C-alpha positions, -999 to +999 in steps of 0.1 A: +288+679+242+270+648+250+267+618+226+238+598+240+233+564+225+205+554+249+228+535+273+220+533+310+235+557+335+257+529+348+276+528+316+281+566+311+316+579+307+327+615+311+360+627+296+373+661+307+399+677+284+418+709+291+422+728+259+448+755+266+463+765+232+454+732+216+437+744+184+459+722+163+452+690+182+418+691+200+398+680+169+420+648+166+418+642+204+380+644+205+376+623+173+397+595+187+379+595+220+345+593+202+358+566+179+371+545+208+342+549+232+310+560+215+285+531+209+298+512+239+291+538+265+270+569+270+297+595+263+300+630+276+330+651+267+337+683+285+362+707+268+377+733+291+393+764+276+409+790+300+424+821+282+440+803+253+460+825+229+451+805+198+417+799+181+409+768+202+376+783+212+365+785+175+375+748+171+356+738+202+324+756+189+328+737+156+331+704+174+300+712+195+280+721+164+291+688+147+280+667+176+251+689+187+223+671+206 
């Protein structure tokens, strides 16, 4: 997911988040990062899921749909 607020490449921030079995917390984590950084930086968040046993993949897809661009 990329939130692009027309900032220059020099002010772009990429946050990489491992999401193993984090369905209960990943929404809060991404919302807090966006709240803290969006608007001040070009923000890219990379969510990585590797064989989670919970429904984190569904949560990730919902987050991506919400911030689709």
